[in-house]
Residue, then its C-alpha position, 0 to 999 in steps of 0.5 A: m509552518s514550513a519546515k524550510a530553514k528550521k532546525e526543529i518543529r513542534i508537533g503535538g507537544r513533541s520537538v522534532p529535529l530537522s537536518n539538512p532541510d534544503k537537501v534536494l530529494f527529487p532533482e527534476n522538480g527541486i523537491t527538498k527534504a523540507e517539502l517532504v516533511d511539510y507534505y507528510r505533516s499536511i497529510a497525517r490525518p488520513m495517512l495515520t489511519h493506515l499506519k497506526g499500530r503497525p510494524l513499519v519498514m522504512e524505505r530511506y533515500p539519504d541522497g535522494y530518490d535516485g541515489k542509494s537506498f535501503f529498507h530499514k526494519d529495525i529501529p536505530d538506537y538514536f531514534p527518540d524514546w517517544i517513538h512507539t515500537v514493537q518487538v517482532p519475532k524472527q528466526g533466531g531472535s527478534i527485531t524492534m520495529a517502529v510504529c507510526d502512531d502520530t504526526a510527530t513520528l511521521v515527520y521524524l521519519a520523513n526527516q530520516a529521508c524515509i520517502t516511502p513507509h511500508p506498513w505490515l498487513s497486521r497490527a502489533d497487537c496480533l501480528d499473526c492475524p492480518d486485518r488487510l488483504v492486498f491484490d497488486l495489479d501491475p501492467p504486463g508492459d509500459g504503454t498506455d494500453d497496458f494501464e487500460s488492462v489494469r483498469w479492466s482487471a481492477r473492475q473484474l476483481g472488484d466485482l468478484l470480491t463485492q459478489l463475495g460479500l466483501r468491500p474492496v477499495v482501490m488506489t493508484t500505487g504511485s508506481r505502475g499499477l493499482h492496489l485493491l485493498v480489503l479490510l478484514d476482522q483480524r480473526t484470520d491467520f495469514a495462511t488462511a488469508r493468503h489461500f483465500a486470496r489465491r483462490v480468488a485470483d485462480t477463480l478470476v483467471a479461470c474466467h479470463s485466461g487469455r488476459l489474466t494469470t497467476e504466473p509469477r515468472k515474467n517470461k511465462r505470462q505471455g502478455r497477460l496481467y499478473l494478479d499478484i497476491q504475494r504480499n499476503a504473508y507474515a512480515q510482508t508489507s504494502v505501500a501505505p496509502y498517501a505515501i510518496r514513491a521514489r520515482p520522478h516528480a514524487p508520485v503519491a499512492t492515492p486512494l480512489e473512488w471506484d468511478e474514478l477508474d473511468d477517468p481517461g486521465l487516470g494513471p498510476r502516477r497521476w498525483t504527486l507530492r505537490t498536487l495531492p494536498g489540493r486533491l484532498d482539500k477539494y474532494g476529501d479523503p475517498w476512504k474516510g470511514l473505511s473501517r466500516c468496510r471491515r468484513s470476515l473471510a468466513g462468509a466470503e469463503r463459503r460464497l466463493e465455494a458456492l460460486a466455483e460450484e455454480e458459475f465457475p466450474a473451470a475453477r472448481g478444485a483446480a490447481p492454481s491457474r497459470 
């Protein structure tokens, strides 16, 4: 049932209050908070597999996506006590962060104008050990040809990660590019995971130095695509699969099948709040059963070392490539 004009809805035995359901959050399409709530309620089943058990940063837009916004880490006092939380250590103390474990919580956050939830790459039961590795691929420019470079880079990176014995998956970010995600077995700390991601990026750059770079400064990239591995650190987050982005028309970060990279109509904002549910109804969740793709980094590190020795001599023992 639609959230429009209701003051509260019942979900899983919880009573979730709704405020200002007719408030317009995306003015280009007249998308209201009620639609935001309805979307997240409808998409909860596949989305919660990427949120459960993780500290969550809320990207909130009380006046709509084109208004003032803020990233909310610590849970406010007025949040209901049925929302799960986790104490996260920080310098000089700790903060209490929300954990989105059920549909009622996801809907509650949407009512708080949390347009985009950003989960940690580690779980609350082992904050220091990531179970996800993320590579962020954004185009060097804003044209159509620049997204073609993102597709090409995603294929090259996906092939390399597969060669290392990992099972990468790909999604649009709903913003400018693509994310590649690798599930880990939660036996590696952040420093090790980040170092591995950097070595993978350096290896790929060594083979395609004219097209790829790990240079974080834009003015030194010289039109090359930046292989961004910076999210793979403690307390960093990544946009959740199926999350709405604060962009015109409410685009959605959308999991893909690998062969969808060949679709000439593919773009980073291809699906929106209003079109993504239809895609799921027709094709299902392309990442269903993703937990079976979980792998250890230990074997991948050995294969990467052997690969650097045998096939990528330019990357062997090299300083990080720029």
